[in-house]
NUZA-387990 format. One record per atom (N, C-alpha, C): x, y, z. Coordinates in steps of 0.05 Angstrom, whole numbers, padded with zeros to 5 digits, always signed. Atoms other than C-alpha are relative to their C-alpha. Layout:
N
XYZ
...
***
This chain:
431
-00013+00001+00027
-00335-00073+00401
-00012-00030-00010
+00009+00028+00014
-00362-00132+00355
+00018-00015-00013
-00018+00025+00008
-00329-00195+00333
+00015+00009-00024
-00012-00018+00025
-00314-00156+00261
+00020+00012+00009
-00024-00020-00008
-00277-00101+00294
+00024-00011+00011
-00026+00016-00015
-00235-00146+00342
+00015-00014-00019
-00015+00010+00014
-00215-00184+00287
+00018+00009-00018
-00020-00021+00012
-00185-00127+00249
+00019+00007+00014
-00023-00009-00014
-00155-00100+00307
+00017-00021+00005
-00022+00021-00014
-00122-00169+00329
+00018-00005-00026
-00020+00001+00024
-00084-00167+00259
+00018+00031-00003
-00010-00024+00004
-00074-00090+00253
+00021+00009+00024
-00013-00008-00021
-00048-00071+00320
+00030-00017+00002
-00025+00007-00002
+00007-00119+00325
+00011+00006-00030
-00014-00010+00021
+00024-00102+00251
+00020+00027-00007
-00002-00026-00008
+00028-00032+00273
+00024+00002+00014
-00027-00002-00020
+00083-00046+00327
+00024-00012-00017
-00021+00016+00019
+00119-00092+00275
+00014+00025-00018
-00009-00025+00025
+00123-00029+00220
+00015+00023+00022
-00017-00020-00012
+00148+00019+00274
+00022-00009+00016
-00024+00014-00004
+00201-00027+00298
+00019-00001-00020
-00016+00000+00024
+00229-00036+00230
+00018+00022-00001
-00022-00022+00003
+00265+00032+00221
+00020+00001+00027
-00020+00000-00026
+00295+00021+00295
+00029-00010-00006
-00026+00015+00011
+00347-00029+00262
+00014+00023-00009
-00014-00024+00014
+00372+00031+00222
+00010+00025+00021
-00012-00020-00022
+00371+00085+00275
+00017-00014+00022
-00019+00009-00021
+00404+00038+00322
+00027+00001-00007
-00026-00004+00012
+00463+00034+00276
+00010+00023-00006
-00009-00021+00002
+00465+00103+00263
+00004+00019+00026
-00010-00009-00026
+00466+00120+00337
+00025-00010+00009
-00030+00004-00012
+00525+00075+00351
+00021+00010-00018
-00020-00007+00012
+00566+00098+00293
+00001+00029+00006
-00004-00024-00001
+00552+00170+00310
+00013+00004+00023
-00020-00002-00021
+00595+00160+00369
+00032-00006-00004
-00026+00014+00004
+00655+00134+00333
+00020+00025-00009
-00017-00023+00005
+00686+00203+00320
+00004+00012-00027
+00000-00009+00025
+00677+00217+00248
-00030-00004-00014
+00018-00003+00020
+00619+00239+00203
-00001-00024-00021
-00004+00023+00020
+00641+00184+00151
-00014-00022+00005
+00018+00019-00007
+00610+00131+00190
-00023+00003-00004
+00024-00006+00012
+00543+00166+00188
-00004-00007-00021
+00004+00000+00024
+00546+00173+00120
+00000-00026-00014
-00002+00032+00007
+00565+00100+00109
-00022-00017-00001
+00030+00016-00005
+00508+00074+00146
-00025+00012-00019
+00025-00011+00014
+00457+00121+00110
+00002-00009-00030
+00001+00009+00027
+00484+00099+00042
-00004-00027+00000
+00009+00031+00000
+00487+00022+00057
-00025+00000+00008
+00027+00007-00006
+00421+00024+00090
-00017+00007-00019
+00013-00009+00018
+00393+00064+00031
-00004-00026-00026
-00009+00023+00022
+00422+00007-00018
-00015-00025+00009
+00016+00019-00008
+00391-00044+00022
-00025+00002+00002
+00024-00009-00001
+00325-00008+00032
-00016-00002-00030
+00006+00003+00032
+00319-00005-00049
-00002-00027-00004
-00006+00029+00007
+00345-00076-00055
-00027-00015+00008
+00026+00017-00017
+00294-00109-00003
-00023+00011-00010
+00029-00017+00011
+00235-00057-00026
-00008-00018-00023
+00009+00013+00023
+00240-00093-00097
-00008-00026+00009
+00011+00024-00008
+00229-00160-00068
-00021-00003+00020
+00021-00002-00019
+00176-00144-00025
-00028-00015-00016
+00023+00022+00006
+00128-00186-00072
+00001-00025+00020
-00005+00027-00014
+00153-00244-00033
-00021+00002+00025
+00023-00006-00023
+00110-00216+00029
-00026-00003-00008
+00034-00003+00011
+00047-00195-00008
-00007-00021-00013
+00012+00020+00011
+00040-00246-00055
-00002-00027+00017
+00008+00025-00015
+00048-00301-00009
-00023+00010+00023
+00022-00009-00019
+00002-00263+00041
-00028-00003-00015
+00030+00001+00017
-00056-00258-00009
-00005-00034-00009
+00006+00027+00007
-00048-00334-00033
-00005-00015+00025
+00007+00015-00024
-00038-00362+00034
-00028+00004+00012
+00025-00006-00017
-00099-00326+00067
-00026-00017-00023
+00021+00008+00020
-00144-00350+00006
+00003-00033+00005
+00001+00030-00006
-00121-00423+00019
-00010-00011+00028
+00007+00003-00028
-00131-00415+00094
-00028+00003+00000
+00027+00001+00006
-00201-00394+00081
-00015-00021-00012
+00007+00024+00007
-00213-00452+00043
+00005-00026+00012
-00007+00020-00022
-00186-00496+00098
+00021-00024-00018
-00022+00014+00012
-00129-00522+00046
+00022+00003+00015
-00027-00004-00013
-00074-00531+00094
+00022-00012-00015
-00022+00012+00018
-00034-00574+00044
+00009+00028-00014
+00000-00026+00022
-00038-00512-00002
+00016+00025+00015
-00014-00022-00013
-00016-00461+00053
+00027-00011+00006
-00032+00015+00000
+00049-00508+00065
+00017+00001-00027
-00012-00005+00034
+00066-00511-00011
+00005+00032-00001
+00001-00024+00000
+00053-00439-00008
+00028+00011+00012
-00020-00007-00015
+00106-00423+00040
+00029-00012-00010
-00020+00011+00015
+00157-00474+00010
+00009+00012-00027
-00002-00012+00030
+00149-00440-00058
+00015+00032+00006
-00010-00033-00006
+00162-00370-00030
+00029+00004+00014
-00022+00003-00008
+00217-00388+00012
+00027-00011-00023
-00016+00015+00017
+00250-00432-00044
+00010+00024-00021
-00005-00024+00017
+00244-00371-00091
+00016+00027+00011
-00017-00015-00018
+00269-00324-00036
+00028-00008+00000
-00025+00012-00007
+00332-00362-00022
+00014-00002-00031
-00011+00002+00029
+00345-00367-00105
+00005+00028-00002
-00005-00024+00004
+00336-00293-00107
+00026+00011+00010
-00025-00012-00020
+00387-00281-00046
+00024-00011-00016
-00033+00024+00012
+00442-00334-00082
+00005+00022-00022
-00004-00011+00027
+00431-00286-00148
+00009+00029+00016
-00008-00020-00009
+00445-00222-00101
+00028-00006+00009
-00025+00005-00011
+00503-00253-00066
+00019-00004-00026
-00016+00007+00026
+00533-00283-00135
+00009+00030-00011
-00003-00028+00013
+00527-00208-00168
+00007+00024+00020
-00002-00019-00018
+00545-00172-00104
+00021+00028-00011
-00024-00017+00008
+00608-00136-00133
-00008+00021-00020
+00017-00022+00023
+00569-00105-00198
-00016+00015+00013
+00027-00014-00018
+00508-00086-00152
+00017+00023+00015
-00011-00015-00017
+00555-00054-00103
+00016+00027-00018
-00013-00014+00012
+00601-00018-00152
-00023+00022-00017
+00020-00012+00010
+00540+00010-00196
-00017+00023+00019
+00015-00023-00020
+00499+00035-00134
+00020+00018+00013
-00016-00026-00009
+00557+00075-00106
+00002+00013-00025
+00002-00024+00023
+00567+00105-00174
-00019+00012-00005
+00021-00014-00004
+00498+00126-00177
+00000+00020+00022
-00004-00014-00032
+00507+00152-00104
+00013+00023-00006
-00028-00019-00001
+00574+00186-00114
+00004+00013+00026
-00009-00011-00029
+00592+00189-00041
+00029+00008-00002
-00028-00002+00001
+00661+00217-00019
+00017-00025+00008
-00018+00026+00001
+00722+00164-00024
+00001-00008+00027
-00005+00012-00021
+00720+00157+00050
-00023-00021+00009
+00025+00008-00003
+00650+00145+00056
-00007-00027-00018
+00002+00020+00013
+00649+00096+00001
+00018-00018+00007
-00013+00024-00009
+00701+00053+00024
-00016-00010+00024
+00015+00011-00025
+00661+00051+00092
-00021-00017-00007
+00019+00016+00011
+00602+00033+00051
+00000-00021-00010
-00010+00023+00022
+00634-00020+00009
-00003-00022+00027
-00010+00017-00023
+00659-00050+00078
-00037-00013+00015
+00031+00001-00010
+00578-00046+00108
-00008-00017-00019
+00017+00012+00014
+00551-00074+00045
+00011-00030-00007
-00010+00027+00005
+00596-00132+00032
-00002-00018+00029
+00009+00015-00019
+00581-00161+00100
-00033-00007+00002
+00026-00002+00000
+00509-00144+00101
-00016-00015-00024
+00008+00022+00030
+00497-00177+00029
-00008-00023+00011
+00004+00030-00002
+00507-00245+00063
-00029-00003+00020
+00018-00002-00009
+00444-00227+00102
-00028-00004-00019
+00020+00004+00026
+00398-00233+00034
-00017-00025+00012
+00019+00022+00002
+00376-00301+00050
-00020-00002+00020
+00013-00008-00027
+00354-00289+00123
-00025+00021-00006
+00018-00015-00005
+00316-00229+00103
-00020-00002-00024
+00020+00016+00020
+00280-00257+00035
-00013-00019+00010
+00017+00027-00008
+00262-00319+00073
-00014+00016+00024
+00018-00009-00018
+00236-00270+00129
-00023+00014-00011
+00013-00014+00014
+00198-00234+00077
-00027-00020-00008
+00016+00019+00010
+00163-00302+00053
-00012-00010+00033
+00008+00007-00024
+00157-00322+00127
-00027+00022+00014
+00014-00017-00005
+00121-00256+00145
-00030+00001-00015
+00017+00004+00015
+00073-00259+00091
-00020-00023+00005
+00021+00031-00002
+00052-00332+00104
-00013+00006+00026
+00015-00005-00021
+00042-00312+00178
-00025+00017-00001
+00023-00018+00002
-00010-00253+00160
-00022-00019-00012
+00018+00015+00012
-00038-00301+00110
-00019-00021+00022
+00011+00021-00023
-00054-00353+00174
-00009+00020+00018
+00014-00013-00019
-00084-00293+00206
+00018+00008+00027
-00013+00006-00023
-00029-00289+00253
+00022+00024-00007
-00014-00027+00002
+00005-00211+00258
+00020-00006+00025
-00023+00000-00026
+00036-00229+00325
+00026-00014-00004
-00025+00018+00008
+00089-00278+00298
+00019+00025-00011
-00021-00021+00007
+00124-00219+00260
+00010+00019+00012
-00007-00022-00019
+00115-00168+00314
+00026-00012+00023
-00017+00012-00016
+00156-00216+00361
+00026-00005-00014
-00030+00008+00015
+00209-00233+00308
+00008+00033-00005
-00009-00022+00002
+00215-00155+00296
+00015+00012+00027
-00012-00011-00026
+00223-00137+00369
+00024-00014+00002
-00028+00017-00001
+00275-00194+00375
+00022+00009-00015
-00018-00009+00016
+00314-00172+00320
+00012+00024+00009
-00014-00024-00013
+00325-00104+00350
+00010-00005+00024
-00009-00001-00025
+00340-00127+00412
+00028-00014-00002
-00028+00014+00012
+00393-00180+00381
+00018+00021-00011
-00016-00018+00014
+00419-00121+00339
+00017+00020+00024
-00014-00017-00016
+00428-00076+00399
+00029-00010+00016
-00014+00019-00015
+00466-00128+00438
+00022-00007-00008
-00021+00010+00019
+00508-00155+00382
+00015+00025-00007
-00016-00019+00013
+00527-00089+00354
+00020+00013+00022
-00005-00019-00021
+00542-00051+00419
+00025-00016+00012
-00021+00015-00005
+00591-00114+00439
+00025-00004-00017
-00018-00004+00020
+00623-00114+00376
+00017+00021-00009
-00011-00023+00002
+00636-00042+00370
+00014+00010+00018
-00015-00012-00019
+00655-00023+00435
+00020-00024+00022
-00019+00010-00009
+00679-00086+00462
+00021-00020-00017
-00022+00013+00017
+00718-00116+00404
+00007+00021-00017
-00013-00018+00009
+00732-00046+00375
+00003-00005-00031
+00008+00008+00027
+00706-00071+00304
-00011+00019-00019
+00011-00019+00018
+00673-00001+00282
-00018-00004-00022
+00017+00009+00017
+00637-00004+00218
-00007-00033-00006
+00002+00029-00001
+00652-00082+00216
-00022-00008+00016
+00014+00012-00020
+00615-00092+00281
-00028+00008-00001
+00022-00009-00002
+00557-00054+00268
-00015-00011-00029
+00008+00012+00025
+00551-00093+00199
-00006-00031+00010
+00000+00023-00006
+00563-00160+00230
-00028-00003+00026
+00026-00005-00023
+00513-00142+00292
-00024-00001-00017
+00021+00005+00018
+00463-00130+00234
-00010-00019-00012
+00001+00022+00016
+00471-00191+00200
-00005-00021+00022
+00009+00020-00020
+00467-00232+00268
-00032+00006+00007
+00025-00009-00004
+00404-00197+00277
-00022-00009-00018
+00018+00002+00023
+00374-00212+00212
-00007-00035+00002
+00005+00028+00003
+00389-00287+00215
-00012-00013+00026
+00018+00007-00026
+00360-00287+00288
-00025+00001-00007
+00031+00000+00004
+00295-00264+00263
-00008-00022-00017
+00014+00017+00017
+00294-00315+00207
-00002-00031+00014
+00003+00031-00012
+00311-00381+00252
-00026+00006+00026
+00026+00006-00018
+00259-00356+00304
-00026+00006-00015
+00024+00006+00017
+00209-00349+00244
-00005-00027-00006
+00005+00025+00009
+00223-00418+00226
-00009-00014+00026
+00005+00017-00026
+00222-00448+00301
-00031+00008+00008
+00029-00006-00008
+00149-00406+00309
-00017-00020-00017
+00013+00023+00018
+00134-00448+00247
-00005-00026+00008
+00000+00024-00012
+00155-00509+00272
-00021-00005+00026
+00015+00007-00028
+00121-00504+00341
-00029+00006-00008
+00028-00005+00010
+00053-00477+00313
-00013-00008-00023
+00012+00006+00027
+00040-00500+00241
+00011-00022-00013
-00016+00022+00012
+00085-00562+00229
-00023-00023-00010
+00026+00017+00008
+00018-00597+00229
-00015+00001-00018
+00019-00001+00015
-00013-00565+00176
+00007-00006-00028
-00008+00010+00023
-00004-00608+00122
+00026-00014+00000
-00029+00013+00005
+00056-00659+00111
+00015-00004-00023
-00016-00005+00024
+00110-00663+00066
-00011-00019-00022
+00008+00023+00020
+00089-00694-00003
+00017+00000-00024
-00016+00003+00019
+00151-00687-00041
+00000+00021-00017
-00007-00024+00018
+00170-00641-00096
-00020+00002-00025
+00009-00003+00024
+00121-00657-00154
-00027+00023+00011
+00024-00019-00005
+00057-00620-00118
+00014+00031+00002
-00009-00027+00002
+00105-00557-00108
+00005+00012-00024
-00010-00010+00023
+00120-00551-00174
-00030-00006-00024
+00025+00000+00017
+00043-00563-00202
-00001+00027-00016
+00000-00021+00023
+00040-00521-00267
-00021+00018+00009
+00020-00025-00002
-00027-00482-00254
+00008+00015+00023
-00003-00010-00021
-00006-00466-00181
+00029+00021+00000
-00023-00016+00012
+00062-00442-00209
-00007+00023-00012
+00007-00024+00020
+00036-00401-00259
-00016+00023+00017
+00007-00020-00012
-00008-00368-00213
+00015+00017+00022
-00018-00008-00014
+00044-00356-00157
+00014+00020-00014
-00021-00018+00017
+00089-00321-00211
-00014+00028-00013
+00012-00019+00007
+00033-00286-00243
-00007+00028+00022
+00002-00016-00015
+00013-00252-00177
+00027+00017+00009
-00024-00012-00012
+00085-00236-00156
+00007+00021-00023
-00009-00019+00024
+00100-00206-00226
-00012+00022+00000
+00015-00024-00005
+00044-00158-00219
+00009+00019+00020
-00010-00019-00017
+00067-00134-00151
+00032+00006-00004
-00022-00012+00004
+00139-00126-00172
+00000+00016-00015
+00004-00024+00016
+00121-00085-00227
-00007+00021+00009
+00011-00016-00009
+00080-00044-00185
+00021+00014+00014
-00027-00006-00018
+00138-00042-00133
+00018+00023-00016
-00017-00020+00017
+00180-00010-00188
-00007+00026-00005
+00011-00027+00011
+00133+00044-00209
+00007+00016+00035
-00001-00023-00026
+00125+00063-00130
+00038+00008+00004
-00025-00013-00011
+00203+00064-00121
+00008+00019-00018
-00009-00017+00016
+00211+00102-00182
-00006+00026+00007
+00014-00024-00012
+00160+00158-00155
+00017+00008+00023
-00005-00009-00025
+00191+00155-00088
+00028+00014-00003
-00030-00011+00001
+00265+00163-00109
+00001+00025-00020
-00002-00029+00015
+00244+00218-00162
-00005+00022+00017
+00002-00021-00018
+00213+00251-00105
+00020+00014+00014
-00027-00006-00013
+00280+00254-00069
+00016+00015-00013
-00020-00013+00021
+00318+00274-00129
-00009+00026-00004
+00008-00028+00009
+00275+00330-00148
+00001+00020+00020
-00005-00014-00025
+00277+00357-00078
+00029+00011+00001
-00031-00002-00001
+00351+00350-00081
+00010+00022-00014
-00001-00011+00014
+00354+00384-00140
-00002+00034+00003
+00011-00032-00009
+00323+00452-00111
+00017+00010+00024
-00018-00007-00020
+00377+00462-00058
-00005-00015+00022
-00007+00021-00024
+00398+00433+00015
-00028+00007+00016
+00026-00006-00013
+00335+00475+00044
-00024-00014-00006
+00019+00009+00011
+00281+00447+00004
+00004-00038+00003
-00001+00023-00010
+00311+00377+00011
-00006-00008+00020
+00006+00006-00031
+00308+00380+00086
-00025+00006+00005
+00029-00011-00009
+00243+00411+00089
-00014-00022-00013
+00021+00017+00015
+00215+00356+00040
+00006-00032+00012
-00007+00025-00018
+00254+00298+00081
-00016-00001+00027
+00017+00003-00029
+00222+00323+00147
-00030+00003-00001
+00030+00006+00002
+00152+00327+00118
-00011-00024-00007
+00011+00025+00006
+00156+00260+00088
+00005-00013+00027
+00005+00014-00037
+00167+00233+00170
-00022-00001+00004
+00021+00006-00011
+00100+00247+00174
-00018-00012-00016
+00011+00017+00014
+00074+00215+00115
+00012-00036+00006
-00005+00026-00013
+00116+00151+00142
-00008-00005+00020
+00012+00009-00031
+00088+00155+00210
-00029-00008-00007
+00023-00001+00010
+00022+00160+00181
-00004-00036-00018
+00001+00024+00016
+00037+00095+00133
+00001-00020+00019
+00002+00023-00014
+00059+00056+00191
-00027-00011+00015
+00029+00009-00014
-00012+00053+00224
-00017-00006-00023
+00022+00010+00024
-00048+00051+00152
+00010-00028-00008
-00009+00026+00006
-00003-00012+00138
-00011-00016+00013
+00013+00018-00015
-00030-00044+00194
-00028-00012-00005
+00032+00001+00004
-00101-00038+00173
+00002-00019-00026
-00005+00007+00021
-00074-00056+00105
+00003-00027-00003
+00001+00025+00002
-00052-00122+00125
-00022-00017+00013
+00027+00013-00008
-00116-00137+00161
-00012-00008-00020
+00019+00003+00021
-00152-00127+00099
+00015-00022-00022
-00010+00025+00018
-00097-00176+00060
-00010-00025+00011
+00013+00020-00014
-00112-00228+00113
-00029-00012+00005
+00021+00006-00001
-00182-00221+00122
-00016-00006-00030
+00016+00002+00027
-00208-00208+00046
+00011-00026-00007
-00008+00031+00007
-00165-00270+00028
-00015-00024+00011
+00014+00021-00016
-00199-00316+00085
-00028-00002-00010
+00026+00007+00003
-00270-00298+00065
-00002-00001-00034
+00000+00008+00024
-00251-00302-00009
-00004-00029-00007
-00003+00025-00002
-00225-00370+00002
-00020-00015+00010
+00023+00010-00007
-00284-00385+00043
-00023+00000-00019
+00027-00003+00017
-00336-00361-00014
-00014+00010+00019
+00018-00013-00020
-00364-00317+00043
+00000+00031-00010
+00005-00027+00017
-00382-00253-00002
-00011+00016+00020
+00014-00022-00017
-00429-00223+00053
+00023+00008+00023
-00019-00004-00021
-00378-00228+00110
+00025+00017-00010
-00021-00016+00012
-00324-00198+00060
-00008+00030+00001
+00011-00029-00009
-00373-00140+00052
+00000+00017+00018
+00001-00015-00017
-00378-00127+00115
+00023+00008+00016
-00025-00005-00004
-00306-00131+00132
+00011+00025-00015
-00014-00021+00015
-00289-00080+00079
-00015+00027+00013
+00015-00019-00012
-00340-00034+00110
+00010+00006+00023
-00013-00007-00028
-00310-00039+00178
+00027+00011-00005
-00027-00011-00001
-00239-00030+00153
+00005+00030-00013
+00000-00024+00009
-00261+00033+00117
-00011+00020+00027
+00008-00020-00023
-00290+00061+00183
+00019+00003+00017
-00023+00000-00017
-00223+00046+00218
+00018+00023-00017
-00016-00013+00013
-00191+00081+00158
-00001+00030-00001
+00011-00028-00002
-00230+00145+00154
+00005+00009+00029
+00000-00014-00034
-00229+00155+00238
+00031+00003-00009
-00027-00004-00006
-00152+00148+00230
+00019+00019-00021
-00008-00018+00017
-00144+00188+00164
-00009+00033+00016
+00008-00025-00015
-00179+00243+00203
+00008+00004+00024
-00019-00004-00022
-00147+00235+00266
+00030+00013-00004
-00021-00009+00006
-00079+00243+00235
+00002+00023-00012
+00004-00033+00014
-00104+00309+00196
+00002+00018+00019
+00001-00018-00018
-00125+00339+00259
+00028+00003+00023
-00023+00000-00017
-00059+00316+00297
+00023+00013-00016
-00022-00010+00017
-00014+00344+00237
-00003+00029-00001
+00012-00027+00004
-00059+00410+00232
+00011+00013+00029
-00003-00011-00027
-00050+00426+00311
+00031-00002+00009
-00029+00006-00020
+00019+00396+00330
+00019-00002-00028
-00022+00005+00017
+00055+00388+00262
+00029+00022+00000
-00024-00022-00009
+00104+00453+00275
+00015-00015+00023
-00016+00010-00025
+00121+00419+00343
+00014-00022-00010
-00016+00024+00006
+00139+00354+00308
+00024+00008-00015
-00030-00006+00016
+00187+00391+00260
+00022+00009+00016
-00024-00016-00015
+00221+00426+00315
+00013-00028+00020
-00014+00026-00021
+00229+00358+00354
+00021-00014-00019
-00020+00013+00024
+00266+00331+00281
+00022+00018-00002
-00020-00014+00003
+00307+00395+00279
-00003+00023+00007
+00005-00021-00014
+00331+00453+00307
+00010+00022-00021
-00009-00014+00021
+00352+00484+00240
-00020+00017-00008
+00024-00014+00000
+00309+00545+00244
-00007+00009-00027
+00006-00002+00024
+00315+00563+00169
-00023-00023-00019
+00019+00030+00011
+00285+00493+00148
-00031-00001+00012
+00025-00002-00015
+00228+00501+00203
-00017+00026-00017
+00017-00021+00014
+00209+00571+00168
-00003-00009-00030
+00006+00006+00037
+00219+00544+00094
-00025-00019+00003
+00023+00022+00003
+00169+00483+00118
-00021+00011+00003
+00026-00015-00001
+00114+00533+00137
-00015+00005-00022
+00016-00012+00025
+00100+00548+00064
-00013-00030-00016
+00002+00025+00011
+00096+00468+00047
-00017-00017+00021
+00009+00019-00025
+00061+00442+00117
-00028-00009-00010
+00027+00014+00004
-00006+00434+00094
-00002-00014-00014
+00002+00025+00014
+00012+00384+00042
-00003-00020+00013
-00001+00022-00024
+00032+00340+00097
-00029+00000+00008
+00022+00004-00010
-00032+00356+00127
-00025-00012-00014
+00018+00017+00017
-00072+00333+00067
+00009-00031-00008
-00007+00030+00005
-00036+00266+00064
-00016-00019+00013
+00011+00018-00012
-00074+00227+00109
-00030-00009-00016
+00021+00001+00014
-00138+00245+00072
+00002-00010-00030
-00007+00014+00027
-00106+00230+00007
+00008-00022-00008
-00015+00023+00000
-00075+00166+00021
-00014-00021+00015
+00009+00019-00013
-00116+00127+00060
-00019-00022-00013
+00011+00021+00018
-00156+00092+00009
+00019-00016-00013
-00021+00021+00010
-00094+00067-00028
+00014-00019+00018
-00013+00021-00019
-00065+00034+00035
-00025-00017-00001
+00017+00012-00003
-00129+00003+00049
-00009-00019-00025
+00002+00018+00019
-00145-00025-00022
+00022-00014-00012
-00020+00017+00005
-00079-00049-00032
+00000-00028+00018
-00006+00024-00018
-00083-00091+00029
-00028-00020-00010
+00021+00019+00014
-00157-00120+00000
+00005-00011-00021
-00004+00012+00023
-00131-00128-00066
+00016-00027+00001
-00023+00023-00002
-00070-00170-00044
-00014-00022+00009
+00014+00017-00012
-00119-00210-00007
-00018-00012-00020
+00024+00009+00027
-00164-00218-00066
+00018-00012-00025
-00026+00008+00017
-00095-00235-00107
-00015+00023-00030
+00014-00013+00027
-00130-00177-00156
+00031+00016-00009
-00025-00018+00001
-00053-00156-00167
+00003+00016-00027
+00001-00013+00025
-00063-00138-00238
-00013+00023+00000
+00006-00029-00004
-00109-00082-00220
+00014+00013+00018
-00017-00017-00017
-00064-00056-00170
+00024+00007-00016
-00024-00015+00010
-00010-00053-00222
-00010+00022-00017
+00012-00019+00022
-00058-00014-00272
-00005+00028+00015
+00004-00024-00013
-00077+00031-00218
+00020+00017+00009
-00025-00013-00008
-00005+00044-00196
+00010+00012-00028
-00012-00007+00021
+00015+00055-00269
-00013+00030-00007
+00015-00023+00008
-00038+00110-00281
+00010+00020+00018
-00012-00022-00028
-00020+00143-00207
+00029+00009-00013
-00030-00005+00007
+00057+00141-00232
-00002+00019-00024
-00002-00017+00023
+00043+00167-00300
-00010+00034+00007
+00011-00027-00010
-00004+00223-00271
+00023+00018+00021
-00021-00010-00010
+00055+00242-00222
+00017+00012-00016
-00021-00012+00019
+00106+00253-00273
-00011+00019-00012
+00012-00019+00011
+00060+00288-00316
-00009+00021+00015
+00004-00028-00016
+00037+00342-00264
+00022+00012+00012
-00027-00006-00008
+00104+00352-00242
+00014+00018-00020
-00014-00013+00027
+00137+00368-00309
-00017+00017-00010
+00015-00019+00020
+00081+00404-00332
-00001+00028+00023
-00003-00017-00015
+00083+00453-00270
+00016+00011+00020
-00025-00007-00011
+00147+00449-00239
+00011+00031-00009
-00012-00019+00005
+00170+00512-00275
-00017+00024+00014
+00012-00023-00015
+00114+00556-00247
-00007-00004+00025
+00006+00004-00027
+00104+00522-00181
+00015-00010+00018
-00026+00010-00011
+00171+00497-00163
-00011-00023+00019
+00005+00020-00017
+00166+00451-00101
-00023-00007+00007
+00031+00003-00009
+00092+00462-00092
-00013-00024-00026
+00008+00023+00020
+00085+00421-00164
+00011-00029+00011
-00012+00029-00007
+00126+00363-00130
-00023-00010+00021
+00019+00010-00021
+00077+00359-00068
-00031-00008-00015
+00023+00004+00013
+00014+00367-00116
-00004-00021-00013
-00004+00024+00015
+00037+00314-00162
+00000-00027+00020
-00004+00028-00013
+00050+00266-00100
-00030-00002+00012
+00025+00002-00012
-00020+00283-00073
-00022-00011-00021
+00006+00016+00025
-00042+00261-00144
-00004-00023+00002
-00010+00032+00008
-00013+00202-00148
-00015-00015+00025
+00014+00014-00022
-00039+00181-00075
-00027-00003+00000
+00031+00005+00006
-00110+00195-00093
-00006-00014-00018
+00007+00016+00025
-00106+00167-00155
-00002-00030+00005
-00001+00026-00005
-00084+00105-00132
-00024-00019+00012
+00025+00013-00012
-00141+00092-00089
-00026+00003-00019
+00026-00004+00021
-00196+00123-00136
-00004-00021-00023
+00000+00013+00020
-00171+00082-00198
-00003-00031+00008
+00002+00026-00012
-00169+00019-00154
-00033-00010+00003
+00032-00002-00009
-00241+00036-00128
-00015-00010-00026
+00008+00004+00025
-00262+00041-00201
+00003-00031-00012
-00005+00023+00010
-00230-00024-00226
-00008-00019+00016
+00001+00024-00019
-00242-00066-00166
-00035+00002+00009
+00027+00001-00003
-00319-00056-00170
-00007-00026+00012
+00009+00029-00008
-00334-00132-00167
+00010-00007+00026
-00008+00009-00025
-00294-00139-00109
-00009+00013+00027
+00011-00020-00026
-00317-00083-00065
-00028+00001-00001
+00028-00001-00004
-00390-00089-00078
-00013-00015+00020
***
């Protein structure tokens, strides 16, 4: 294996491990409350977890924007700027977190009103939310640190942080729930402790390995007009792109729910196949972020071209592998997730859509990473707008005749168009 492929894998593989450990935080919480004697606890964790997933998903620009800008500064050997970027990103994250904490009550009331859980679940979810919201500074700060570490070509740090968070969450939650009998409060506090454990671990990794990368210069260089404008422009585009992505994802769930419990269950299970695939492809997208930014910062167009070629070799190979895996073992995977025979039988009519996901979506994942590294975020936003509009037009045009198949067809078109439009708009980058 040549140096270029090793370079990709050194970033991609730890990122895949990090991605896989992320849902374990929620899974651990659900497993613990699942033994407390009431389904309301499970419902409360599901509702509370969904609220925070949406909130933090919207602020994902802190990770992506920081990654692209940092990798370019790293490639240009401008270590002072890498330090400034981390400080800017964390400062903005902490400001956003303070806004979330300040307006936590209206956010909570609006979210629960929109979801409409039962009174018992609503009360427990409120308890969970009011404790975990205090973790916002840690979570948004971690987004900044994670993006910065990836931009510095270090994906192992986020992996170690994610593993540490899970271990701390397990120990703290079990101790508080079963040792101190705190129930939902114990789970929430355990999650909160794990979030701050991750944040402080990120800080100590930075202190140990990177503090020499540029010394403190005071506040004036941080507020440089041109640099701040570029920072906010990149993050604004990513923020708007994320809103489009959230709109499509939430509507996909809502449209499935409107067709009854069986269809909702089928779509939820099949989307787990997409989620599993995305964990792997995101790892290679992160490699694209780090390496594209580095070579653009170093003004090395030839190595950038070679890296993109290698990245697509990995992407196509993984897409084909997952297509074969889902074609051969998809039904076994569904049976692993549920023993509801009615759901498994209904899923047979839609399973081929899940088989098509890897080939339809791999290009969008890889180009997202490359474009973030290139800070070509406006092109990302434009391609997402085209794809999101196509999703809604396709579904509303065909839903009366195709039903749930129209929803999956719209999702496939959405995934494919994201990659195709990015490829067309980003010809200069990809040449």
